[in-house]
N, CA, C, O and the ligand as a Tripos MOL2 file, in Angstrom:
@<TRIPOS>MOLECULE
protein
  273   271    69     0     0
PROTEIN
NO_CHARGES

@<TRIPOS>ATOM
      1 N         286.5690  -41.0200  117.4080 N.3       1 MET1
      2 CA        286.9380  -39.6490  117.7160 C.3       1 MET1
      3 C         285.8680  -38.7000  117.2050 C.2       1 MET1
      4 O         285.3560  -38.8530  116.0960 O.2       1 MET1
      5 N         285.5480  -37.7400  118.0140 N.am      2 LEU2
      6 CA        284.6150  -36.7090  117.5780 C.3       2 LEU2
      7 C         285.3900  -35.5660  116.9380 C.2       2 LEU2
      8 O         286.5220  -35.2710  117.3200 O.2       2 LEU2
      9 N         284.7810  -34.9540  115.9910 N.am      3 ALA3
     10 CA        285.4290  -33.8160  115.3450 C.3       3 ALA3
     11 C         285.4420  -32.6390  116.3000 C.2       3 ALA3
     12 O         284.5140  -32.4560  117.0890 O.2       3 ALA3
     13 N         286.4910  -31.8480  116.2250 N.am      4 ASP4
     14 CA        286.5840  -30.6460  117.0510 C.3       4 ASP4
     15 C         285.7210  -29.5620  116.4390 C.2       4 ASP4
     16 O         286.0290  -29.0440  115.3660 O.2       4 ASP4
     17 N         284.6330  -29.2150  117.1270 N.am      5 VAL5
     18 CA        283.7330  -28.1950  116.5990 C.3       5 VAL5
     19 C         283.8600  -26.8910  117.3730 C.2       5 VAL5
     20 O         283.1000  -25.9490  117.1500 O.2       5 VAL5
     21 N         284.8240  -26.8440  118.2800 N.am      6 SER6
     22 CA        284.9560  -25.6540  119.1070 C.3       6 SER6
     23 C         285.4320  -24.4390  118.3170 C.2       6 SER6
     24 O         285.1660  -23.3050  118.7170 O.2       6 SER6
     25 N         286.1350  -24.6560  117.1990 N.am      7 THR7
     26 CA        286.6280  -23.5350  116.4030 C.3       7 THR7
     27 C         285.5490  -22.9500  115.5130 C.2       7 THR7
     28 O         285.7380  -21.8760  114.9400 O.2       7 THR7
     29 N         284.4280  -23.6320  115.3860 N.am      8 GLY8
     30 CA        283.3630  -23.1310  114.5320 C.3       8 GLY8
     31 C         283.6510  -23.4260  113.0750 C.2       8 GLY8
     32 O         284.7360  -23.8930  112.7290 O.2       8 GLY8
     33 N         282.6860  -23.1540  112.2300 N.am      9 ALA9
     34 CA        282.8470  -23.4090  110.7980 C.3       9 ALA9
     35 C         283.3070  -22.1400  110.1110 C.2       9 ALA9
     36 O         282.5070  -21.2570  109.8010 O.2       9 ALA9
     37 N         284.6120  -22.0600  109.8790 N.am     10 LYS10
     38 CA        285.1480  -20.9010  109.1870 C.3      10 LYS10
     39 C         285.1110  -21.1640  107.6870 C.2      10 LYS10
     40 O         285.4350  -22.2600  107.2310 O.2      10 LYS10
     41 N         284.7210  -20.1690  106.9400 N.am     11 PRO11
     42 CA        284.7090  -20.3710  105.5030 C.3      11 PRO11
     43 C         286.1190  -20.6360  104.9910 C.2      11 PRO11
     44 O         287.0780  -20.0080  105.4400 O.2      11 PRO11
     45 N         286.2340  -21.5430  104.0760 N.am     12 GLN12
     46 CA        287.5260  -21.9240  103.5050 C.3      12 GLN12
     47 C         287.7530  -21.1750  102.1910 C.2      12 GLN12
     48 O         288.0670  -21.7860  101.1700 O.2      12 GLN12
     49 N         287.5940  -19.8580  102.2210 N.am     13 TRP13
     50 CA        287.6770  -19.0770  100.9850 C.3      13 TRP13
     51 C         289.0210  -19.2130  100.3010 C.2      13 TRP13
     52 O         289.1010  -19.2660   99.0740 O.2      13 TRP13
     53 N         290.0830  -19.2700  101.1010 N.am     14 ARG14
     54 CA        291.4060  -19.3820  100.4800 C.3      14 ARG14
     55 C         291.5300  -20.6850   99.7040 C.2      14 ARG14
     56 O         292.0660  -20.7120   98.5960 O.2      14 ARG14
     57 N         291.0290  -21.7640  100.2950 N.am     15 ALA15
     58 CA        291.0740  -23.0590   99.6140 C.3      15 ALA15
     59 C         290.2210  -23.0350   98.3540 C.2      15 ALA15
     60 O         290.6010  -23.6030   97.3300 O.2      15 ALA15
     61 N         289.0560  -22.3720   98.4290 N.am     16 TYR16
     62 CA        288.2040  -22.2890   97.2420 C.3      16 TYR16
     63 C         288.8880  -21.5030   96.1280 C.2      16 TYR16
     64 O         288.8660  -21.9120   94.9670 O.2      16 TYR16
     65 N         289.4860  -20.3880   96.4840 N.am     17 VAL17
     66 CA        290.1170  -19.5330   95.4740 C.3      17 VAL17
     67 C         291.3310  -20.2300   94.8690 C.2      17 VAL17
     68 O         291.5290  -20.1830   93.6540 O.2      17 VAL17
     69 N         292.1440  -20.8760   95.7020 N.am     18 VAL18
     70 CA        293.3190  -21.5900   95.1960 C.3      18 VAL18
     71 C         292.8880  -22.7410   94.2940 C.2      18 VAL18
     72 O         293.4930  -22.9700   93.2470 O.2      18 VAL18
     73 N         291.8390  -23.4700   94.6990 N.am     19 SER19
     74 CA        291.3540  -24.5810   93.8860 C.3      19 SER19
     75 C         290.8210  -24.0840   92.5490 C.2      19 SER19
     76 O         291.0830  -24.6870   91.5090 O.2      19 SER19
     77 N         290.0770  -22.9920   92.5770 N.am     20 LEU20
     78 CA        289.5570  -22.4290   91.3380 C.3      20 LEU20
     79 C         290.6950  -21.9690   90.4340 C.2      20 LEU20
     80 O         290.6700  -22.2110   89.2270 O.2      20 LEU20
     81 N         291.6840  -21.3120   91.0130 N.am     21 GLY21
     82 CA        292.8280  -20.8470   90.2380 C.3      21 GLY21
     83 C         293.6010  -21.9900   89.6140 C.2      21 GLY21
     84 O         293.9750  -21.9280   88.4430 O.2      21 GLY21
     85 N         293.8390  -23.0300   90.3900 N.am     22 LEU22
     86 CA        294.5500  -24.1950   89.8490 C.3      22 LEU22
     87 C         293.7380  -24.8700   88.7570 C.2      22 LEU22
     88 O         294.2800  -25.2930   87.7360 O.2      22 LEU22
     89 N         292.4270  -24.9700   88.9810 N.am     23 GLY23
     90 CA        291.5650  -25.5820   87.9740 C.3      23 GLY23
     91 C         291.5740  -24.7970   86.6770 C.2      23 GLY23
     92 O         291.6560  -25.3780   85.5940 O.2      23 GLY23
     93 N         291.4910  -23.4710   86.7820 N.am     24 LEU24
     94 CA        291.5170  -22.6440   85.5800 C.3      24 LEU24
     95 C         292.8650  -22.7250   84.8770 C.2      24 LEU24
     96 O         292.9270  -22.7480   83.6480 O.2      24 LEU24
     97 N         293.9520  -22.7690   85.6600 N.am     25 LEU25
     98 CA        295.2730  -22.8910   85.0640 C.3      25 LEU25
     99 C         295.4150  -24.2180   84.3250 C.2      25 LEU25
    100 O         295.9140  -24.2580   83.2000 O.2      25 LEU25
    101 N         294.9720  -25.3050   84.9620 N.am     26 LEU26
    102 CA        295.0580  -26.6160   84.3130 C.3      26 LEU26
    103 C         294.1700  -26.6810   83.0710 C.2      26 LEU26
    104 O         294.5480  -27.2660   82.0560 O.2      26 LEU26
    105 N         292.9690  -26.0630   83.1670 N.am     27 PHE27
    106 CA        292.1000  -26.0220   81.9890 C.3      27 PHE27
    107 C         292.7660  -25.2460   80.8610 C.2      27 PHE27
    108 O         292.7240  -25.6660   79.7050 O.2      27 PHE27
    109 N         293.3820  -24.1090   81.1970 N.am     28 PHE28
    110 CA        294.0730  -23.3200   80.1760 C.3      28 PHE28
    111 C         295.1810  -24.1420   79.5260 C.2      28 PHE28
    112 O         295.3230  -24.1610   78.3040 O.2      28 PHE28
    113 N         295.9750  -24.8320   80.3770 N.am     29 LEU29
    114 CA        297.0860  -25.6140   79.8380 C.3      29 LEU29
    115 C         296.5920  -26.7510   78.9570 C.2      29 LEU29
    116 O         297.1800  -27.0390   77.9150 O.2      29 LEU29
    117 N         295.5120  -27.3940   79.3790 N.am     30 MET30
    118 CA        295.0300  -28.5540   78.6280 C.3      30 MET30
    119 C         294.2870  -28.1290   77.3730 C.2      30 MET30
    120 O         294.4130  -28.7850   76.3390 O.2      30 MET30
    121 N         293.5180  -27.0520   77.4340 N.am     31 ALA31
    122 CA        292.5960  -26.7490   76.3470 C.3      31 ALA31
    123 C         293.0170  -25.5980   75.4480 C.2      31 ALA31
    124 O         292.6650  -25.5910   74.2680 O.2      31 ALA31
    125 N         293.7490  -24.6400   75.9570 N.am     32 LEU32
    126 CA        293.9140  -23.3930   75.2050 C.3      32 LEU32
    127 C         295.3530  -23.0210   74.8920 C.2      32 LEU32
    128 O         295.5960  -22.3200   73.9100 O.2      32 LEU32
    129 N         296.3060  -23.4610   75.6850 N.am     33 ASP33
    130 CA        297.6780  -22.9670   75.5470 C.3      33 ASP33
    131 C         298.2660  -23.3320   74.1840 C.2      33 ASP33
    132 O         298.2250  -24.4870   73.7590 O.2      33 ASP33
    133 N         298.8060  -22.3310   73.5190 N.am     34 GLN34
    134 CA        299.4950  -22.5290   72.2380 C.3      34 GLN34
    135 C         300.9150  -21.9830   72.3390 C.2      34 GLN34
    136 O         301.4550  -21.4510   71.3700 O.2      34 GLN34
    137 N         301.5110  -22.1200   73.5150 N.am     35 GLY35
    138 CA        302.8660  -21.6510   73.7270 C.3      35 GLY35
    139 C         302.9510  -20.3960   74.5760 C.2      35 GLY35
    140 O         304.0460  -19.9100   74.8580 O.2      35 GLY35
    141 N         301.7910  -19.8590   74.9910 N.am     36 GLN36
    142 CA        301.8020  -18.6050   75.7350 C.3      36 GLN36
    143 C         302.5250  -18.7280   77.0680 C.2      36 GLN36
    144 O         303.3200  -17.8560   77.4180 O.2      36 GLN36
    145 N         302.2660  -19.7920   77.8180 N.am     37 LEU37
    146 CA        302.8650  -19.9090   79.1470 C.3      37 LEU37
    147 C         304.3810  -20.0210   79.0680 C.2      37 LEU37
    148 O         305.0910  -19.3000   79.7690 O.2      37 LEU37
    149 N         304.8810  -20.9040   78.2350 N.am     38 LEU38
    150 CA        306.3310  -21.0710   78.1480 C.3      38 LEU38
    151 C         307.0110  -19.9000   77.4470 C.2      38 LEU38
    152 O         308.2270  -19.7390   77.5540 O.2      38 LEU38
    153 N         306.2440  -19.0800   76.7320 N.am     39 SER39
    154 CA        306.8480  -17.9170   76.0940 C.3      39 SER39
    155 C         307.3450  -16.9220   77.1350 C.2      39 SER39
    156 O         308.1900  -16.0780   76.8350 O.2      39 SER39
    157 N         306.8220  -17.0170   78.3680 N.am     40 LEU40
    158 CA        307.3290  -16.1630   79.4360 C.3      40 LEU40
    159 C         308.7790  -16.4910   79.7560 C.2      40 LEU40
    160 O         309.5330  -15.6250   80.2000 O.2      40 LEU40
    161 N         309.1680  -17.7400   79.5320 N.am     41 ILE41
    162 CA        310.5300  -18.1840   79.8180 C.3      41 ILE41
    163 C         311.3550  -18.2810   78.5390 C.2      41 ILE41
    164 O         312.4890  -17.8050   78.4790 O.2      41 ILE41
    165 N         310.7680  -18.9060   77.5140 N.am     42 GLN42
    166 CA        311.5150  -19.2110   76.3020 C.3      42 GLN42
    167 C         311.4970  -18.0900   75.2670 C.2      42 GLN42
    168 O         312.3640  -18.0320   74.3950 O.2      42 GLN42
    169 N         310.5330  -17.2210   75.3590 N.am     43 GLY43
    170 CA        310.3940  -16.1880   74.3420 C.3      43 GLY43
    171 C         309.6550  -16.7200   73.1280 C.2      43 GLY43
    172 O         308.8000  -17.5980   73.2490 O.2      43 GLY43
    173 N         309.9820  -16.1910   71.9630 N.am     44 GLN44
    174 CA        309.2610  -16.5140   70.7300 C.3      44 GLN44
    175 C         309.3920  -17.9820   70.3270 C.2      44 GLN44
    176 O         308.5360  -18.5040   69.6120 O.2      44 GLN44
    177 N         310.4440  -18.6480   70.7750 N.am     45 VAL45
    178 CA        310.6510  -20.0610   70.4300 C.3      45 VAL45
    179 C         309.5170  -20.9340   70.9410 C.2      45 VAL45
    180 O         309.2030  -21.9610   70.3390 O.2      45 VAL45
    181 N         308.8930  -20.5310   72.0580 N.am     46 ALA46
    182 CA        307.8260  -21.3430   72.6500 C.3      46 ALA46
    183 C         306.6560  -21.5170   71.7000 C.2      46 ALA46
    184 O         305.9850  -22.5490   71.7280 O.2      46 ALA46
    185 N         306.4010  -20.5220   70.8570 N.am     47 TYR47
    186 CA        305.2660  -20.6200   69.9320 C.3      47 TYR47
    187 C         305.5360  -21.6160   68.8090 C.2      47 TYR47
    188 O         304.5970  -22.2040   68.2710 O.2      47 TYR47
    189 N         306.7820  -21.8120   68.4530 N.am     48 THR48
    190 CA        307.0810  -22.7920   67.4060 C.3      48 THR48
    191 C         307.2830  -24.1840   67.9780 C.2      48 THR48
    192 O         306.9190  -25.1740   67.3430 O.2      48 THR48
    193 N         307.8650  -24.2720   69.1810 N.am     49 GLN49
    194 CA        308.0310  -25.5990   69.7920 C.3      49 GLN49
    195 C         306.7230  -26.1350   70.3360 C.2      49 GLN49
    196 O         306.4310  -27.3220   70.1950 O.2      49 GLN49
    197 N         305.9300  -25.2700   70.9590 N.am     50 ASN50
    198 CA        304.6140  -25.6470   71.4550 C.3      50 ASN50
    199 C         304.6470  -26.8960   72.3470 C.2      50 ASN50
    200 O         303.8600  -27.8210   72.1490 O.2      50 ASN50
    201 N         305.5370  -26.9200   73.3060 N.am     51 LEU51
    202 CA        305.7810  -28.1210   74.1050 C.3      51 LEU51
    203 C         304.5700  -28.5440   74.9220 C.2      51 LEU51
    204 O         304.2630  -29.7340   74.9740 O.2      51 LEU51
    205 N         303.8760  -27.6170   75.5580 N.am     52 ILE52
    206 CA        302.7060  -27.9830   76.3720 C.3      52 ILE52
    207 C         301.6090  -28.5250   75.4710 C.2      52 ILE52
    208 O         300.9740  -29.5270   75.7980 O.2      52 ILE52
    209 N         301.3870  -27.8820   74.3560 N.am     53 HIS53
    210 CA        300.3660  -28.3550   73.4160 C.3      53 HIS53
    211 C         300.6560  -29.7920   72.9870 C.2      53 HIS53
    212 O         299.7610  -30.6370   72.9620 O.2      53 HIS53
    213 N         301.8970  -30.0500   72.6540 N.am     54 GLU54
    214 CA        302.2470  -31.3980   72.1830 C.3      54 GLU54
    215 C         302.1080  -32.4300   73.2930 C.2      54 GLU54
    216 O         301.7400  -33.5720   73.0200 O.2      54 GLU54
    217 N         302.3940  -32.0580   74.5380 N.am     55 SER55
    218 CA        302.3180  -33.0430   75.6200 C.3      55 SER55
    219 C         300.8760  -33.3080   76.0610 C.2      55 SER55
    220 O         300.6060  -34.3500   76.6570 O.2      55 SER55
    221 N         299.9560  -32.4010   75.7870 N.am     56 VAL56
    222 CA        298.5550  -32.6380   76.1510 C.3      56 VAL56
    223 C         297.6800  -32.8240   74.9160 C.2      56 VAL56
    224 O         296.4530  -32.7590   75.0030 O.2      56 VAL56
    225 N         298.3050  -33.0540   73.7810 N.am     57 HIS57
    226 CA        297.5840  -33.1130   72.5130 C.3      57 HIS57
    227 C         296.4850  -34.1660   72.5100 C.2      57 HIS57
    228 O         295.3550  -33.8830   72.1120 O.2      57 HIS57
    229 N         296.8020  -35.3580   72.9440 N.am     58 ASP58
    230 CA        295.7990  -36.4340   72.9430 C.3      58 ASP58
    231 C         294.6560  -36.1330   73.9000 C.2      58 ASP58
    232 O         293.5070  -36.4740   73.6210 O.2      58 ASP58
    233 N         294.9600  -35.5030   75.0170 N.am     59 SER59
    234 CA        293.9040  -35.1270   75.9700 C.3      59 SER59
    235 C         292.9330  -34.1370   75.3420 C.2      59 SER59
    236 O         291.7300  -34.1940   75.5940 O.2      59 SER59
    237 N         293.4510  -33.2410   74.5370 N.am     60 ARG60
    238 CA        292.5630  -32.2890   73.8600 C.3      60 ARG60
    239 C         291.5830  -33.0170   72.9570 C.2      60 ARG60
    240 O         290.3910  -32.7080   72.9430 O.2      60 ARG60
    241 N         292.0860  -33.9760   72.2110 N.am     61 HIS61
    242 CA        291.2050  -34.6910   71.3020 C.3      61 HIS61
    243 C         290.2080  -35.5360   72.0640 C.2      61 HIS61
    244 O         289.0350  -35.5800   71.6930 O.2      61 HIS61
    245 N         290.6400  -36.2100   73.1210 N.am     62 VAL62
    246 CA        289.7490  -37.0460   73.9060 C.3      62 VAL62
    247 C         288.6250  -36.2100   74.5040 C.2      62 VAL62
    248 O         287.4880  -36.6730   74.5850 O.2      62 VAL62
    249 N         288.9280  -34.9860   74.9240 N.am     63 ASN63
    250 CA        287.9240  -34.1250   75.5540 C.3      63 ASN63
    251 C         287.1720  -33.2580   74.5650 C.2      63 ASN63
    252 O         286.3570  -32.4270   74.9660 O.2      63 ASN63
    253 N         287.4320  -33.4350   73.2820 N.am     64 GLY64
    254 CA        286.6800  -32.7050   72.2650 C.3      64 GLY64
    255 C         287.0360  -31.2430   72.1360 C.2      64 GLY64
    256 O         286.2290  -30.4560   71.6420 O.2      64 GLY64
    257 N         288.2390  -30.8540   72.5720 N.am     65 MET65
    258 CA        288.6530  -29.4650   72.4560 C.3      65 MET65
    259 C         289.1820  -29.2090   71.0390 C.2      65 MET65
    260 O         289.7720  -30.0940   70.4200 O.2      65 MET65
    261 N         288.9680  -28.0140   70.5450 N.am     66 PRO66
    262 CA        289.5330  -27.6950   69.2360 C.3      66 PRO66
    263 C         291.0540  -27.6950   69.2910 C.2      66 PRO66
    264 O         291.6450  -27.1970   70.2500 O.2      66 PRO66
    265 N         291.6660  -28.2340   68.2970 N.am     67 CYS67
    266 CA        293.1210  -28.3920   68.3570 C.3      67 CYS67
    267 C         293.7790  -27.8910   67.0770 C.2      67 CYS67
    268 O         294.5020  -26.8950   67.1030 O.2      67 CYS67
    269 N         293.5400  -28.5580   65.9790 N.am     68 HIS68
    270 CA        294.1650  -28.1500   64.7150 C.3      68 HIS68
    271 C         293.2320  -28.4390   63.5740 C.2      68 HIS68
    272 O         293.5660  -28.1700   62.4200 O.2      68 HIS68
    273 ZN        295.2520  -32.2450   67.4520 Zn       69 ZN69
@<TRIPOS>BOND
     1     1     2 1
     2     2     3 1
     3     3     4 2
     4     3     5 am
     5     5     6 1
     6     6     7 1
     7     7     8 2
     8     7     9 am
     9     9    10 1
    10    10    11 1
    11    11    12 2
    12    11    13 am
    13    13    14 1
    14    14    15 1
    15    15    16 2
    16    15    17 am
    17    17    18 1
    18    18    19 1
    19    19    20 2
    20    19    21 am
    21    21    22 1
    22    22    23 1
    23    23    24 2
    24    23    25 am
    25    25    26 1
    26    26    27 1
    27    27    28 2
    28    27    29 am
    29    29    30 1
    30    30    31 1
    31    31    32 2
    32    31    33 am
    33    33    34 1
    34    34    35 1
    35    35    36 2
    36    35    37 am
    37    37    38 1
    38    38    39 1
    39    39    40 2
    40    39    41 am
    41    41    42 1
    42    42    43 1
    43    43    44 2
    44    43    45 am
    45    45    46 1
    46    46    47 1
    47    47    48 2
    48    47    49 am
    49    49    50 1
    50    50    51 1
    51    51    52 2
    52    51    53 am
    53    53    54 1
    54    54    55 1
    55    55    56 2
    56    55    57 am
    57    57    58 1
    58    58    59 1
    59    59    60 2
    60    59    61 am
    61    61    62 1
    62    62    63 1
    63    63    64 2
    64    63    65 am
    65    65    66 1
    66    66    67 1
    67    67    68 2
    68    67    69 am
    69    69    70 1
    70    70    71 1
    71    71    72 2
    72    71    73 am
    73    73    74 1
    74    74    75 1
    75    75    76 2
    76    75    77 am
    77    77    78 1
    78    78    79 1
    79    79    80 2
    80    79    81 am
    81    81    82 1
    82    82    83 1
    83    83    84 2
    84    83    85 am
    85    85    86 1
    86    86    87 1
    87    87    88 2
    88    87    89 am
    89    89    90 1
    90    90    91 1
    91    91    92 2
    92    91    93 am
    93    93    94 1
    94    94    95 1
    95    95    96 2
    96    95    97 am
    97    97    98 1
    98    98    99 1
    99    99   100 2
   100    99   101 am
   101   101   102 1
   102   102   103 1
   103   103   104 2
   104   103   105 am
   105   105   106 1
   106   106   107 1
   107   107   108 2
   108   107   109 am
   109   109   110 1
   110   110   111 1
   111   111   112 2
   112   111   113 am
   113   113   114 1
   114   114   115 1
   115   115   116 2
   116   115   117 am
   117   117   118 1
   118   118   119 1
   119   119   120 2
   120   119   121 am
   121   121   122 1
   122   122   123 1
   123   123   124 2
   124   123   125 am
   125   125   126 1
   126   126   127 1
   127   127   128 2
   128   127   129 am
   129   129   130 1
   130   130   131 1
   131   131   132 2
   132   131   133 am
   133   133   134 1
   134   134   135 1
   135   135   136 2
   136   135   137 am
   137   137   138 1
   138   138   139 1
   139   139   140 2
   140   139   141 am
   141   141   142 1
   142   142   143 1
   143   143   144 2
   144   143   145 am
   145   145   146 1
   146   146   147 1
   147   147   148 2
   148   147   149 am
   149   149   150 1
   150   150   151 1
   151   151   152 2
   152   151   153 am
   153   153   154 1
   154   154   155 1
   155   155   156 2
   156   155   157 am
   157   157   158 1
   158   158   159 1
   159   159   160 2
   160   159   161 am
   161   161   162 1
   162   162   163 1
   163   163   164 2
   164   163   165 am
   165   165   166 1
   166   166   167 1
   167   167   168 2
   168   167   169 am
   169   169   170 1
   170   170   171 1
   171   171   172 2
   172   171   173 am
   173   173   174 1
   174   174   175 1
   175   175   176 2
   176   175   177 am
   177   177   178 1
   178   178   179 1
   179   179   180 2
   180   179   181 am
   181   181   182 1
   182   182   183 1
   183   183   184 2
   184   183   185 am
   185   185   186 1
   186   186   187 1
   187   187   188 2
   188   187   189 am
   189   189   190 1
   190   190   191 1
   191   191   192 2
   192   191   193 am
   193   193   194 1
   194   194   195 1
   195   195   196 2
   196   195   197 am
   197   197   198 1
   198   198   199 1
   199   199   200 2
   200   199   201 am
   201   201   202 1
   202   202   203 1
   203   203   204 2
   204   203   205 am
   205   205   206 1
   206   206   207 1
   207   207   208 2
   208   207   209 am
   209   209   210 1
   210   210   211 1
   211   211   212 2
   212   211   213 am
   213   213   214 1
   214   214   215 1
   215   215   216 2
   216   215   217 am
   217   217   218 1
   218   218   219 1
   219   219   220 2
   220   219   221 am
   221   221   222 1
   222   222   223 1
   223   223   224 2
   224   223   225 am
   225   225   226 1
   226   226   227 1
   227   227   228 2
   228   227   229 am
   229   229   230 1
   230   230   231 1
   231   231   232 2
   232   231   233 am
   233   233   234 1
   234   234   235 1
   235   235   236 2
   236   235   237 am
   237   237   238 1
   238   238   239 1
   239   239   240 2
   240   239   241 am
   241   241   242 1
   242   242   243 1
   243   243   244 2
   244   243   245 am
   245   245   246 1
   246   246   247 1
   247   247   248 2
   248   247   249 am
   249   249   250 1
   250   250   251 1
   251   251   252 2
   252   251   253 am
   253   253   254 1
   254   254   255 1
   255   255   256 2
   256   255   257 am
   257   257   258 1
   258   258   259 1
   259   259   260 2
   260   259   261 am
   261   261   262 1
   262   262   263 1
   263   263   264 2
   264   263   265 am
   265   265   266 1
   266   266   267 1
   267   267   268 2
   268   267   269 am
   269   269   270 1
   270   270   271 1
   271   271   272 2
@<TRIPOS>SUBSTRUCTURE
     1 MET1         2 RESIDUE 1 A MET
     2 LEU2         6 RESIDUE 1 A LEU
     3 ALA3        10 RESIDUE 1 A ALA
     4 ASP4        14 RESIDUE 1 A ASP
     5 VAL5        18 RESIDUE 1 A VAL
     6 SER6        22 RESIDUE 1 A SER
     7 THR7        26 RESIDUE 1 A THR
     8 GLY8        30 RESIDUE 1 A GLY
     9 ALA9        34 RESIDUE 1 A ALA
    10 LYS10       38 RESIDUE 1 A LYS
    11 PRO11       42 RESIDUE 1 A PRO
    12 GLN12       46 RESIDUE 1 A GLN
    13 TRP13       50 RESIDUE 1 A TRP
    14 ARG14       54 RESIDUE 1 A ARG
    15 ALA15       58 RESIDUE 1 A ALA
    16 TYR16       62 RESIDUE 1 A TYR
    17 VAL17       66 RESIDUE 1 A VAL
    18 VAL18       70 RESIDUE 1 A VAL
    19 SER19       74 RESIDUE 1 A SER
    20 LEU20       78 RESIDUE 1 A LEU
    21 GLY21       82 RESIDUE 1 A GLY
    22 LEU22       86 RESIDUE 1 A LEU
    23 GLY23       90 RESIDUE 1 A GLY
    24 LEU24       94 RESIDUE 1 A LEU
    25 LEU25       98 RESIDUE 1 A LEU
    26 LEU26      102 RESIDUE 1 A LEU
    27 PHE27      106 RESIDUE 1 A PHE
    28 PHE28      110 RESIDUE 1 A PHE
    29 LEU29      114 RESIDUE 1 A LEU
    30 MET30      118 RESIDUE 1 A MET
    31 ALA31      122 RESIDUE 1 A ALA
    32 LEU32      126 RESIDUE 1 A LEU
    33 ASP33      130 RESIDUE 1 A ASP
    34 GLN34      134 RESIDUE 1 A GLN
    35 GLY35      138 RESIDUE 1 A GLY
    36 GLN36      142 RESIDUE 1 A GLN
    37 LEU37      146 RESIDUE 1 A LEU
    38 LEU38      150 RESIDUE 1 A LEU
    39 SER39      154 RESIDUE 1 A SER
    40 LEU40      158 RESIDUE 1 A LEU
    41 ILE41      162 RESIDUE 1 A ILE
    42 GLN42      166 RESIDUE 1 A GLN
    43 GLY43      170 RESIDUE 1 A GLY
    44 GLN44      174 RESIDUE 1 A GLN
    45 VAL45      178 RESIDUE 1 A VAL
    46 ALA46      182 RESIDUE 1 A ALA
    47 TYR47      186 RESIDUE 1 A TYR
    48 THR48      190 RESIDUE 1 A THR
    49 GLN49      194 RESIDUE 1 A GLN
    50 ASN50      198 RESIDUE 1 A ASN
    51 LEU51      202 RESIDUE 1 A LEU
    52 ILE52      206 RESIDUE 1 A ILE
    53 HIS53      210 RESIDUE 1 A HIS
    54 GLU54      214 RESIDUE 1 A GLU
    55 SER55      218 RESIDUE 1 A SER
    56 VAL56      222 RESIDUE 1 A VAL
    57 HIS57      226 RESIDUE 1 A HIS
    58 ASP58      230 RESIDUE 1 A ASP
    59 SER59      234 RESIDUE 1 A SER
    60 ARG60      238 RESIDUE 1 A ARG
    61 HIS61      242 RESIDUE 1 A HIS
    62 VAL62      246 RESIDUE 1 A VAL
    63 ASN63      250 RESIDUE 1 A ASN
    64 GLY64      254 RESIDUE 1 A GLY
    65 MET65      258 RESIDUE 1 A MET
    66 PRO66      262 RESIDUE 1 A PRO
    67 CYS67      266 RESIDUE 1 A CYS
    68 HIS68      270 RESIDUE 1 A HIS
    69 ZN69       273 GROUP 0 **** ****
């Protein structure tokens, strides 16, 4: 099958922006979050429970991110 080239090459800006946003969000969650994201839902308790930090804790160490 030949690719359909009749539509031309449209820039995929939306895909680029969404991918960048998701990548930055995942990087934030893996490397930087100390309860900020869940504090939007849980309030102040999120900073003491630190659920995202605890679930990605080993990944932080493996990737050399500062942790504790
Ligand atoms: Zn640690």
